[in-house]
N, C-alpha and C positions, 0 to 999 in steps of 0.2 A: 549589677543590673544591665542587661543589654538596651540599645537603645530601642528595640522591638518591645521589650516590657515596659520601658519608660512610657513608650508611645499609648500602650494597651492600659497601663495603669492610670493614665491621666484622660485616657478617652480623647485624644489627639487626633485630627485627620493629619495627613502628609502635609498639608498646606499650615497647618497651625503649626506644627512642630517645624517645619523650616523656617518659618516667620520668627518663632520664639527662639531659635538656634541662629537665625540671621546668616543662613544660607540657602541658596537656590534649591528650588525643590527637586529636580533632577539631580543634583548632588545627595541631597538626603535620600532619594529612591536608590540611588548606586549603592549609598552606605549601608541600608536597610538591608537589602538584597546580596551584600557581599562581593558585589562588583568591582567595589573600589573599597579601599583601606584610606582612613583620615591622616593627614600630617599630623605630627607630634601637635602643632600649632592649633589645627583643628581641633584634634581631640582633647586639647586642654579647653579650647573654647565650649566644646560641647558639654565638658564637665562643668564648667563655671555656670553656663546656661540651664544645665539641669540641677543645679543645686549639689553638686558633686555625686549625684546618682549613677551618672555613666562616666565612667573613670577611663582614662587612657590604657590601664591595666585591661579593661574590658576587651579592646581591639587586639592587643597582644595574646591574651588568653584565647580568645577565638581563633586568631590565626595560627597558634601553637596547637590547639584541637584539631584543626582541619589538616595541619600539615602533618 
């Protein structure tokens, strides 16, 4: 599941999701729109705070599909 899908499934605003993840709103926006890839540490944090729904593999798979 992508971060976009997670956000949609849980009907979260960007501000709500940023708060849930413990990251800045602008960082989340950059992640959602592909302007930035998370560090492994951040990807693991996202996985933890989404209950395992958005995994580090999601970011790797997205990057491979784009490349």
